[in-house]
C-alpha positions in Angstrom: -12.9 67.2 -22.7 -11.0 64.7 -24.6 -10.6 65.2 -28.2 -11.5 62.3 -30.4 -8.7 60.4 -31.9 -7.6 61.8 -35.3 -7.1 58.5 -37.1 -9.3 55.5 -37.0 -6.4 53.3 -38.1 -4.4 54.4 -35.0 -7.3 53.4 -32.7 -7.4 49.9 -34.3 -3.7 49.5 -34.0 -3.9 50.4 -30.3 -6.6 47.9 -29.7 -4.7 45.2 -31.6 -1.6 45.9 -29.5 -3.6 45.6 -26.3 -5.0 42.3 -27.4 -1.6 40.9 -28.3 -0.3 42.1 -24.9 -3.1 40.3 -23.1 -2.5 37.1 -25.1 1.3 37.3 -24.2 0.5 37.7 -20.5 -2.0 34.8 -20.6 0.5 32.5 -22.3 3.3 33.4 -19.9 0.9 32.6 -17.0 -0.1 29.3 -18.5 3.5 28.3 -19.1 4.4 29.2 -15.5 1.5 27.0 -14.1 2.7 24.1 -16.3 6.3 24.6 -15.2 5.2 24.5 -11.5 3.1 21.4 -12.0 6.1 19.7 -13.7 8.4 20.7 -10.9 6.1 19.4 -8.2 5.6 16.1 -10.1 9.4 15.6 -10.3 9.8 16.3 -6.6 7.1 13.9 -5.6 8.3 11.1 -7.9 11.8 11.4 -6.6 10.5 11.1 -3.0 8.6 7.9 -3.9 11.6 6.2 -5.6 13.8 6.4 -2.4 14.3 3.3 -0.4 12.5 3.2 2.9 14.6 3.6 6.0 14.7 0.4 8.1 15.5 0.4 11.8 17.7 -2.3 13.3 15.6 -5.1 14.7 12.5 -3.9 12.8 10.2 -6.3 11.0 11.3 -7.1 7.5 8.3 -6.7 5.1 9.5 -9.3 2.6 9.8 -11.9 5.4 6.6 -11.0 7.2 4.6 -11.2 4.1 5.7 -14.8 3.4 5.1 -16.1 6.9 2.2 -18.6 7.3 0.8 -20.6 10.2 2.3 -24.1 10.5 0.1 -26.6 8.7 -1.2 -29.6 10.5 0.0 -33.1 9.6 -1.4 -34.3 6.4 -3.2 -37.3 8.0 -4.7 -35.2 10.8 -8.4 -34.5 10.6 -9.6 -30.9 10.5 -10.6 -29.6 14.0 -12.9 -26.8 12.8 -11.2 -24.4 15.2 -9.9 -21.5 13.0 -8.8 -19.4 16.0 -6.8 -22.3 17.5 -5.2 -22.9 14.1 -4.1 -19.3 13.9 -2.7 -19.5 17.4 -5.1 -17.0 19.0 -6.7 -19.4 21.4 -5.6 -22.8 22.7 -7.1 -25.7 20.9 -9.1 -28.5 22.4 -7.1 -31.6 23.5 -7.1 -34.2 20.8 -9.4 -37.1 21.4 -8.3 -40.6 20.6 -9.6 -41.7 17.2 -11.9 -44.7 16.7 -9.1 -46.5 14.9 -7.1 -46.9 18.2 -8.1 -49.8 20.3 -8.5 -49.5 24.1 -5.9 -52.3 24.6 -3.3 -50.2 22.7 -4.1 -47.2 24.8 -3.8 -49.3 28.0 -0.4 -50.7 26.9 0.9 -47.2 26.3 0.0 -46.1 29.9 1.6 -49.2 31.4 4.9 -48.7 29.6 5.1 -45.0 30.7 5.4 -46.0 34.3 8.4 -48.3 33.7 10.5 -45.6 32.1 
């Protein structure tokens, strides 16, 4: 059998010391977790700040982003062929407009044979 502690004050001191020890261990654990998170954050941020490696002959992102399809002549009418405008499919042959006269078209064909 265990004998009861002789002093009630000694029991209270022992419990207080155990409580302080638990608080110290908890605070050290919390500080370790915060330190690990800060270290991981520093590592990942340094990786993100490095310049990407570019291979010789690879596409340059700043040039590719600024490329656009060639625009049609300002006076040309819209053909309503978005795939042909992007260059995916061939466009339909342009039809002569109503402004051209048949006589002008005939004179163009007659001069082509003489050249």
